[in-house]
Structure formats: C-alpha cells, structure tokens
C-alpha positions in Angstrom: -8.2 -47.0 73.5 -7.5 -50.7 72.9 -4.1 -50.4 74.6 -5.6 -48.5 77.6 -8.4 -51.2 77.9 -5.8 -54.0 77.8 -3.7 -52.3 80.5 -6.7 -51.9 82.8 -7.5 -55.6 82.5 -3.9 -56.6 83.2 -3.8 -54.3 86.2 -6.5 -56.5 88.0 -4.1 -59.4 88.1 -2.7 -60.3 91.5 0.7 -61.9 92.3 -1.0 -65.2 93.1 -2.5 -65.2 89.6 1.0 -64.9 88.1 2.3 -67.6 90.3 -0.4 -69.9 89.2 0.4 -69.3 85.5 4.1 -69.9 86.1 3.4 -73.2 88.0 1.0 -74.4 85.3 3.6 -73.8 82.7 6.4 -75.5 84.7 4.4 -78.5 86.1 1.9 -79.1 83.3 -0.7 -80.1 85.8 -3.6 -78.3 87.5 -3.5 -80.7 90.5 0.3 -80.2 91.1 0.0 -76.4 90.6 -2.9 -76.3 93.2 -0.9 -78.4 95.6 2.1 -76.0 95.3 -0.3 -73.1 96.2 -1.8 -75.1 99.1 -5.2 -75.1 97.6 -7.6 -77.7 96.1 -7.9 -78.2 92.3 -11.4 -76.6 91.8 -10.4 -73.2 93.2 -7.2 -73.3 91.1 -9.3 -74.0 88.0 -11.6 -71.2 88.8 -8.7 -68.8 89.3 -7.3 -69.7 85.9 -10.7 -69.0 84.3 -10.7 -65.6 86.1 -7.2 -64.8 84.7 -8.2 -65.8 81.2 -11.4 -63.8 81.4 -9.6 -60.7 82.6 -6.9 -60.9 79.9 -9.4 -61.9 77.2 -7.3 -64.9 76.0 -6.9 -68.6 76.5 -3.6 -69.3 78.3 -3.7 -73.1 78.6 -5.1 -76.0 76.5 -6.8 -78.5 78.9 -6.6 -82.3 78.3 -6.9 -85.5 80.3 -3.1 -85.6 80.7 -2.7 -82.0 82.0 -2.4 -78.4 80.7 -0.3 -77.0 77.9 0.6 -73.3 77.5 -0.8 -71.7 74.4 1.1 -69.3 72.2 -0.3 -66.4 74.2 0.9 -67.9 77.5 4.4 -68.6 76.1 4.6 -64.9 75.0 3.7 -63.7 78.5 5.8 -66.1 80.5 9.2 -64.3 80.2 7.6 -61.1 81.7 5.7 -63.0 84.3 9.0 -64.6 85.5 10.6 -61.2 85.6 7.8 -59.7 87.7 7.8 -62.6 90.2 11.6 -62.5 90.6 11.3 -58.8 91.3 8.6 -59.5 93.9 10.9 -62.0 95.6 13.7 -59.4 95.6 11.3 -56.8 97.1 10.4 -59.2 99.9 14.0 -59.8 100.7 14.8 -56.0 100.7 12.0 -55.5 103.2 13.6 -58.1 105.5 16.9 -56.3 105.5 17.6 -55.1 109.1 19.9 -52.3 108.0 17.7 -49.7 106.5 16.1 -51.8 103.7 19.0 -51.6 101.4 18.2 -53.3 98.1 20.2 -56.4 97.1 21.9 -56.2 93.8 22.1 -59.6 92.2 25.2 -59.6 90.1 26.3 -62.5 87.9 30.0 -62.9 87.1 32.2 -65.3 85.2 34.8 -66.9 87.4 37.9 -64.9 86.4 36.0 -61.6 86.9 36.6 -62.1 90.6 40.3 -61.7 89.9 39.9 -58.6 87.7 37.4 -55.9 87.8 35.5 -57.1 90.9 38.4 -57.2 93.4 37.6 -53.8 94.7 33.9 -54.2 94.7 33.5 -54.9 98.4 35.2 -51.6 99.2 32.9 -49.8 96.9 29.8 -51.5 98.4 30.8 -50.4 101.9 31.6 -46.9 100.7 28.4 -46.4 98.8 26.3 -47.9 101.5 23.0 -47.9 99.5 22.9 -51.6 98.6 23.9 -55.1 99.4 25.6 -57.3 96.9 24.8 -60.9 96.0 27.3 -62.5 93.6 26.3 -65.5 91.4 29.2 -67.2 89.7 28.8 -69.3 86.6 29.3 -69.6 82.8 28.0 -66.7 80.7 25.2 -68.6 78.9 23.6 -69.7 82.2 24.0 -66.2 83.7 22.5 -64.5 80.6 19.4 -66.7 80.8 19.1 -65.7 84.5 19.4 -62.0 83.5 16.7 -62.3 80.9 14.4 -64.1 83.4 14.9 -61.3 86.0 16.9 -63.6 88.4 19.9 -61.3 88.1 20.0 -57.5 88.0 23.2 -57.3 86.0 26.0 -59.4 84.6 29.7 -59.3 84.0 30.5 -61.8 81.3 30.8 -62.4 77.6 28.1 -61.6 75.0 26.0 -64.4 73.5 26.9 -65.9 70.2 24.9 -64.9 67.1 22.8 -68.0 67.3 21.7 -67.4 70.9 18.9 -65.4 72.5 17.0 -63.4 69.9 15.6 -61.3 72.8 19.1 -60.1 73.8 19.4 -56.8 71.8 15.9 -55.6 72.7 16.1 -56.5 76.3 19.7 -56.1 77.4 22.1 -53.1 77.2 25.8 -53.8 77.4 29.1 -51.9 77.8 32.6 -53.4 77.2 34.8 -53.6 80.3 38.0 -55.3 79.2 39.7 -58.0 77.2 41.1 -60.9 79.2 44.1 -62.6 77.6 44.4 -66.4 78.0 47.7 -68.2 78.5 49.0 -71.7 79.0 50.5 -72.6 82.4 52.7 -75.3 83.8 54.2 -76.1 87.2 57.4 -74.3 88.2 59.4 -77.6 87.7 57.8 -78.7 84.5 60.3 -79.6 81.7 58.9 -76.8 79.5 58.8 -74.1 82.2 62.0 -72.4 81.0 61.8 -73.3 77.3 61.4 -70.6 74.6 59.2 -71.0 71.5 57.2 -74.0 72.7 55.4 -75.3 69.6 51.9 -76.7 69.3 53.4 -80.2 68.7 55.2 -79.8 72.1 52.0 -78.9 73.8 50.0 -81.7 72.1 52.5 -84.2 73.5 51.8 -83.2 77.1 49.1 -84.2 79.6 46.4 -81.6 80.2 43.9 -80.6 82.9 41.2 -78.5 81.4 38.0 -76.7 82.6 34.6 -77.6 81.1 33.9 -77.2 77.4 31.7 -74.1 77.9 34.4 -72.2 79.7 36.1 -69.2 78.1 39.6 -70.5 78.6 38.8 -74.0 77.2 37.2 -72.5 74.1 40.2 -70.2 73.5 42.6 -73.2 73.6 40.5 -75.3 71.3 40.2 -72.5 68.8 43.9 -71.9 68.8 44.7 -75.5 68.1 42.1 -75.8 65.3 43.3 -72.6 63.6 46.9 -73.9 63.4 45.6 -77.2 62.0 46.5 -79.3 65.1 44.3 -81.8 67.0 42.8 -80.4 70.2 44.3 -82.1 73.3 42.1 -84.5 75.1 42.4 -83.7 78.8 43.7 -86.2 81.2 41.6 -84.4 83.9 38.5 -82.2 83.4 37.5 -79.8 86.1 34.7 -77.3 86.7 36.9 -74.2 86.8 40.4 -73.0 85.8 41.0 -72.4 89.5 41.2 -76.2 90.1 43.3 -76.6 87.0 45.9 -74.2 88.2 46.0 -75.9 91.6 46.7 -79.3 90.0 49.3 -77.8 87.6 51.3 -76.5 90.5 51.7 -80.0 91.9 51.9 -82.3 88.9 53.4 -82.7 85.4 50.4 -81.4 83.4 49.5 -78.2 81.5 46.4 -76.0 81.7 44.9 -72.9 80.2 43.6 -70.0 82.3 43.1 -66.2 82.2 46.3 -64.3 82.4 45.2 -62.5 85.6 44.8 -65.8 87.4 48.1 -67.3 86.1 50.1 -64.2 87.1 48.7 -64.3 90.7 50.0 -67.9 91.0 53.2 -67.1 89.2 54.1 -64.4 91.8 53.9 -67.1 94.4 56.3 -69.3 92.5 53.7 -72.1 91.9 53.3 -72.0 88.1 55.0 -70.6 85.0 53.5 -69.0 81.9 54.7 -71.0 78.9 56.4 -69.1 76.1 54.6 -70.6 73.1 53.9 -69.8 69.5 50.3 -70.9 69.9 48.1 -67.8 69.6 45.2 -67.7 72.1 42.6 -65.0 71.4 41.6 -62.8 74.3 38.0 -62.8 75.5 36.0 -59.6 75.7 34.1 -59.1 78.9 31.0 -56.9 79.2 28.8 -55.3 81.7 25.2 -56.2 80.9 21.8 -55.1 82.4 18.2 -55.1 81.3 17.1 -51.9 79.5 14.1 -51.7 81.9 16.6 -50.9 84.7 17.9 -47.7 83.1 17.6 -44.9 85.6 18.1 -47.2 88.6 20.4 -45.0 90.8 22.2 -48.0 92.4 22.9 -49.9 89.1 23.9 -46.6 87.4 26.4 -46.0 90.2 27.8 -49.5 90.0 28.1 -49.3 86.2 30.0 -46.0 86.5 32.3 -47.5 89.1 33.1 -50.6 87.0 33.8 -48.5 83.9 36.0 -46.1 85.8 38.0 -48.7 87.9 38.6 -51.7 85.7 42.0 -50.4 84.8 42.9 -50.4 88.5 42.2 -54.1 88.6 45.2 -54.8 86.4 43.2 -55.5 83.3 43.8 -53.2 80.4 40.9 -52.8 77.9 41.4 -52.8 74.2 39.3 -51.4 71.4 
C-alpha cells in the first residue's frame, strides 16, 4: 500500500513542478528559478512547498544565500531530467508536418559516420516511421546525455570501470564492431614506402593528434607506453582525426586515425598507412540504449538494422 500511495502522490505533479525542481538544482536560487519561469518569487516558493507536500519530503534546504538540493532531490533529479527531455521530444514530434514522425536522437562517435552509419539515411527513408537527429561527440559526453534522456541511443565505446555506476542498471548494450587504428602519413612522406617502421622512427617525427579523450589518441598513447617508449608530443592538436588526416595529406607530419577513415583517404592517393611494428589495439564500438526503451518499435527496428548491416559498412566485427 505504501508504494501505491507514493505513486498517487507523484502522479499529481505537473511538468511545471518538475521544471522548477530542475531549475532550482541548476541555479541554486529561488529568485533566478522564478525569473526563468516568468513568475515572481512568492508563487515559486509556494509551488515548491506544494511539491514537497505532495511528495512528503524536503527537496531543498533554504538559506540566505540560496537553495541547496537535499539527498532526496539529488536522487530524483536524474529521472526528472529524463522526463523533461522526453516532454521536449514529444513537443517536437507534434510539430512535425509529415505525420508526426518521432525524432530518434542518436549519438555517435566521429568515425561511426564512416562505418556502420553510412547507409542509415537510406534505411531512414525506407522505414519512413521516424526522423533522425545525429549528435556527434566523444563517448563519455554522449553517455551522460543518454543517461540524462537527451539521447535515445548511442553508438560508441563503453564507459571505463570507474565511470557511471548507473550504467549497468540503466543501459543495455550490444557490440557492433571493432575499429582498428592505424598510423598515417602523406603520400610523399619519407616513411610512406618504408617497411618495419619502428617506434623510434615514429618518435622522431612530428605529429598532429586529436584530443586526449579521443579513441585514436588513446590507442596511440597506450601502444607507445606498452613498448616502453615516450608518447609523442603533438606539434598540432586538433578536435578530430578528420582534421589530422587533412593536415597529413599536405605536410610532413604523422597522425593516428581509424582504419576506415585512413583507407578512404588512401584510395584518393592522399595518405599512406605506415607499415609499423607498433601494435595499436582496436576499439570496440557498441550500440547502447536505455532499458526503459525496450519494446519501442522504432528503436527495435534501428537496432536490428545496425546489427544486421554493420558488415556491409566494411567493418568486420570480432569476438
């Protein structure tokens, strides 16, 4: 009976209540939260009291300097953010002029666009039940967006053991493929045609590298550390391997990038894959979605398509 009673109390909450709780947690001020809702402070304070009364718990500690979330509020905030993100998605779906097709918010790591997602536009047109919004970025950022309900699904790498404790309980994942990494140079680089390039040869060159949180940069650093060599300090640091490959094609530097991307540039005669003894570990890429979305027909179909077609994208899975 306790659970039923608690559910009935929570069911009386309105979207505006949830927005107020989120704003108070983010802004730490009743005045600022009220201004964001285009209302004065007294009605906002009264609304918070109403929320706390309905839930039977104190959500914020008040002081002269502002408001601070209690432990109860911190426990509720992840779910509140998910609900509000879903409400935003619903509002957007209702504005769709072509039959209210839902928008699937899909996060992807950069090189996934060159692999499993190349044929996704054709599938989207063929299926006809949904619109697709791609959000590109590093896996840790995208994972937090997935947990917060800002994304419906994600193609990226799994979190490390030290990251999100909520992941196993909230997210379901399926392995899509392994992306090998390789070192590239310009077609006219002095090492372009060399065989058995050593770590010492590589360390003596100039490098352009993507950011430290990128998959390819981590693979390179791990390979150098495992063979007991100093990790190269990049002459140039860029936001994506895409820019690194563009620079390599026109200058005397090396870079590291997913093999899929390097081969596409290699076919154009712009870069070469170095034949080196340095062993770069491949990165496993996964399809991830929140467990609460199980049974969603659109996401189920998209998952089946990805698992069935990733071989056609030129990426062969292992394991």
